[in-house]
ZAMARGU-4260 file (C-alpha; in steps of 0.2 Angstrom, whole numbers, plus 5000, padded with zeros to 4 digits):
<rodrens>
0) 5350/4793/5223 | 5364/4799/5234 | 5360/4800/5253 | 5362/4816/5262 | 5373/4815/5277
5) 5363/4820/5292 | 5368/4836/5301 | 5373/4832/5318 | 5380/4842/5333 | 5397/4833/5329
10) 5396/4839/5311 | 5394/4857/5317 | 5407/4855/5330 | 5420/4849/5318 | 5417/4862/5306
15) 5422/4876/5318 | 5434/4867/5329 | 5424/4867/5345 | 5417/4853/5356 | 5401/4844/5353
20) 5395/4850/5371 | 5399/4868/5366 | 5387/4866/5351 | 5374/4858/5362 | 5375/4872/5375
25) 5373/4886/5362 | 5359/4878/5353 | 5350/4875/5369 | 5352/4894/5374 | 5364/4889/5388
30) 5380/4897/5382 | 5381/4912/5393 | 5380/4902/5409 | 5394/4890/5403 | 5406/4905/5398
35) 5405/4903/5379 | 5408/4919/5370 | 5395/4928/5360 | 5406/4927/5344 | 5407/4908/5346
40) 5388/4907/5349 | 5385/4917/5334 | 5396/4906/5323 | 5387/4890/5329 | 5369/4897/5327
45) 5373/4904/5310 | 5381/4888/5304 | 5367/4877/5311 | 5354/4888/5302 | 5364/4887/5285
50) 5366/4868/5287 | 5347/4867/5291 | 5351/4858/5307 | 5336/4850/5315 | 5336/4844/5333
55) 5335/4825/5336 | 5320/4826/5348 | 5320/4807/5350 | 5338/4807/5356 | 5334/4821/5368
60) 5319/4812/5375 | 5329/4796/5377 | 5342/4805/5387 | 5330/4815/5398 | 5316/4803/5399
65) 5305/4817/5394 | 5296/4822/5377 | 5295/4840/5381 | 5277/4840/5375 | 5262/4845/5385
70) 5244/4841/5381 | 5231/4855/5382 | 5213/4849/5382 | 5199/4862/5381 | 5180/4861/5379
75) 5177/4873/5364 | 5193/4879/5354 | 5181/4890/5344 | 5176/4900/5359 | 5188/4915/5361
80) 5190/4912/5379 | 5198/4895/5376 | 5208/4900/5360 | 5216/4915/5369 | 5220/4905/5384
85) 5228/4892/5373 | 5238/4906/5365 | 5245/4912/5381 | 5249/4894/5387 | 5258/4890/5371
90) 5269/4906/5373 | 5273/4902/5391 | 5277/4884/5387 | 5287/4888/5372 | 5298/4900/5382
95) 5302/4885/5393 | 5307/4873/5379 | 5290/4864/5378 | 5278/4862/5363 | 5260/4858/5365
100) 5247/4846/5357 | 5230/4855/5357 | 5214/4844/5359 | 5196/4850/5358 | 5182/4839/5367
105) 5167/4849/5362 | 5159/4845/5379 | 5159/4826/5373 | 5164/4814/5387 | 5168/4800/5376
110) 5179/4811/5365 | 5187/4818/5381 | 5191/4800/5386 | 5199/4796/5369 | 5209/4812/5368
115) 5216/4809/5386 | 5222/4791/5381 | 5230/4798/5365 | 5240/4810/5374 | 5245/4797/5387
120) 5250/4785/5373 | 5261/4799/5366 | 5269/4801/5383 | 5266/4819/5386 | 5275/4826/5401
125) 5260/4834/5408 | 5242/4838/5404 | 5232/4855/5405 | 5214/4852/5405 | 5197/4861/5405
130) 5187/4846/5411 | 5169/4841/5408 | 5159/4841/5424 | 5156/4822/5424 | 5174/4818/5418
135) 5180/4811/5435 | 5183/4793/5427 | 5191/4800/5412 | 5204/4811/5421 | 5207/4798/5435
140) 5218/4788/5423 | 5230/4803/5422 | 5233/4803/5440 | 5234/4784/5440 | 5248/4785/5427
145) 5257/4798/5438 | 5256/4811/5424 | 5257/4829/5431 | 5240/4837/5428 | 5233/4855/5430
150) 5215/4858/5429 | 5208/4875/5424 | 5191/4884/5422 | 5180/4870/5430 | 5181/4862/5447
155) 5177/4843/5448 | 5168/4838/5464 | 5177/4825/5474 | 5193/4825/5463 | 5209/4831/5471
160) 5220/4840/5459 | 5229/4856/5455 | 5216/4869/5450 | 5217/4887/5443 | 5200/4895/5444
165) 5191/4912/5444 | 5178/4917/5457 | 5163/4915/5447 | 5151/4919/5461 | 5159/4935/5466
170) 5161/4941/5448 | 5142/4938/5445 | 5137/4946/5461 | 5146/4962/5456 | 5137/4962/5439
175) 5120/4959/5446 | 5122/4972/5460 | 5127/4984/5447 | 5111/4981/5437 | 5101/4982/5453
180) 5109/4999/5457 | 5103/5005/5440 | 5085/5001/5445 | 5082/4984/5437 | 5071/4972/5446
185) 5066/4961/5432 | 5083/4952/5428 | 5084/4936/5418 | 5098/4923/5419 | 5103/4914/5403
190) 5114/4900/5409 | 5125/4886/5401 | 5125/4868/5404 | 5116/4865/5420 | 5128/4853/5428
195) 5143/4864/5425 | 5151/4870/5441 | 5154/4887/5433 | 5136/4889/5428 | 5130/4884/5445
200) 5142/4896/5454 | 5137/4910/5442 | 5118/4906/5445 | 5122/4905/5464 | 5129/4923/5463
205) 5114/4929/5453 | 5102/4922/5466 | 5111/4929/5481 | 5112/4946/5474 | 5093/4946/5471
210) 5090/4939/5488 | 5100/4952/5497 | 5090/4966/5487 | 5074/4957/5492 | 5070/4954/5474
215) 5059/4940/5468 | 5059/4934/5450 | 5048/4921/5441 | 5058/4904/5439 | 5057/4905/5420
220) 5068/4920/5421 | 5082/4907/5424 | 5086/4897/5409 | 5099/4884/5408 | 5104/4874/5392
225) 5121/4876/5383 | 5135/4888/5381 | 5129/4893/5363 | 5123/4907/5353 | 5107/4898/5348
230) 5102/4895/5367 | 5105/4914/5371 | 5095/4919/5355 | 5080/4907/5359 | 5079/4911/5377
235) 5080/4930/5374 | 5066/4929/5361 | 5055/4918/5372 | 5056/4930/5387 | 5055/4946/5377
240) 5039/4940/5368 | 5031/4935/5385 | 5018/4945/5395 | 5031/4948/5408 | 5047/4953/5399
245) 5063/4957/5409 | 5072/4974/5408 | 5089/4966/5409 | 5098/4950/5405 | 5113/4942/5413
250) 5122/4930/5400 | 5133/4916/5407 | 5146/4917/5394 | 5151/4926/5378 | 5142/4915/5366
255) 5126/4916/5375 | 5128/4935/5377 | 5129/4937/5358 | 5114/4926/5355 | 5104/4937/5368
260) 5110/4953/5359 | 5104/4946/5342 | 5087/4941/5350 | 5085/4958/5357 | 5088/4966/5340
265) 5076/4954/5331 | 5062/4958/5343 | 5064/4976/5337 | 5072/4982/5353 | 5088/4992/5356
270) 5102/4990/5369 | 5102/4998/5381 | 5087/5010/5378 | 5075/4996/5379 | 5084/4981/5387
275) 5101/4980/5397 | 5113/4966/5396 | 5129/4961/5405 | 5138/4945/5403 | 5153/4933/5408
280) 5169/4934/5397 | 5176/4948/5388 | 5179/4947/5369 | 5185/4957/5354 | 5167/4959/5347
285) 5161/4966/5363 | 5169/4983/5360 | 5164/4985/5342 | 5145/4983/5343 | 5134/4998/5342
290) 5133/4998/5361 | 5149/4991/5368 | 5145/4977/5380 | 5147/4978/5399 | 5156/4961/5404
295) 5165/4951/5418 | 5182/4949/5412 | 5192/4934/5417 | 5211/4936/5419 | 5216/4925/5404
300) 5235/4929/5404 | 5236/4926/5423 | 5227/4910/5422 | 5238/4903/5408 | 5254/4908/5416
305) 5249/4901/5433 | 5243/4885/5426 | 5260/4883/5416 | 5270/4887/5431 | 5260/4875/5442
310) 5262/4861/5429 | 5280/4863/5426 | 5284/4864/5445 | 5276/4846/5446 | 5285/4840/5430
315) 5302/4846/5437 | 5298/4840/5454 | 5302/4857/5462 | 5284/4857/5470 | 5281/4844/5483
320) 5267/4853/5491 | 5249/4845/5492 | 5237/4849/5478 | 5232/4868/5477 | 5218/4878/5471
325) 5221/4896/5465 | 5206/4907/5465 | 5208/4922/5454 | 5198/4938/5454 | 5188/4944/5439
330) 5186/4962/5433 | 5170/4971/5430 | 5171/4981/5414 | 5157/4994/5412 | 5153/5000/5395
335) 5137/5005/5387 | 5125/4990/5387 | 5115/4995/5402 | 5104/5009/5406 | 5099/5017/5423
340) 5080/5016/5424 | 5078/5023/5442
</rodrens>
């Protein structure tokens, strides 16, 4: 079987009588700054496409000592919050010449450790990570290897790094204050993983709003477990079938919120006529339910672009400043899942 001659930059250059460097600059979208004409650039890109030229990334990596690959580790890729975030991150990195490897931990510390080591073995240029609260040992190895790291969505106690976060406490306080203004005094908090810093901050905002309004609730109104539909559903059912049912729920994320909604319906109640609900995270389904859901929206696009800019500045060594923490604001989106009971 006859071997096919590999299509190289030199092959393309020889075919249209230009230098190899000219071909390289065109295929790396640098022709304008090097004074290469549009007609020449068009000839090169057309021929490269016709010949099915494929960049030699291995050679590129050897020359630059970079792989142009970023590892992105999230806690639950099936959650729309993370999938949308990854979509924005991928778009921003692609525009800068990078590709990504997406990893999902499922809130599993051992899996997180394995995935971090896999990414390091593949010599990624940097890592974007939504860490598990107890993952300080896992992520310390990234810093030890001097691999640029940007953390988002969760603060790790006593671990210095670059963080992109949202103000969980402030966002929750705005939502709870709104429920209180509508006359609700019996508000339940259905939270996620107890040791998650986000959950703690959201619960802290919840408690502060109640305290400021001089409202006292039974401790069983606060229920921590996991960021899942099942937890939201079971917690709602238990509270609504109790002798002292709440008039409103706060759900700590979108999965929990959907579970609470289902629990309300299965108890023969309606939103918002019988029970009100607000939650953290916006999502597509929130707008198409019979009663569109009032939510705290996180600035996903801004978070993604900020984390990419921060990581690339570390990779390209244009940022020599100490570690930074960016705290982004949330938006409170009022729809139709609450009722004024004043």
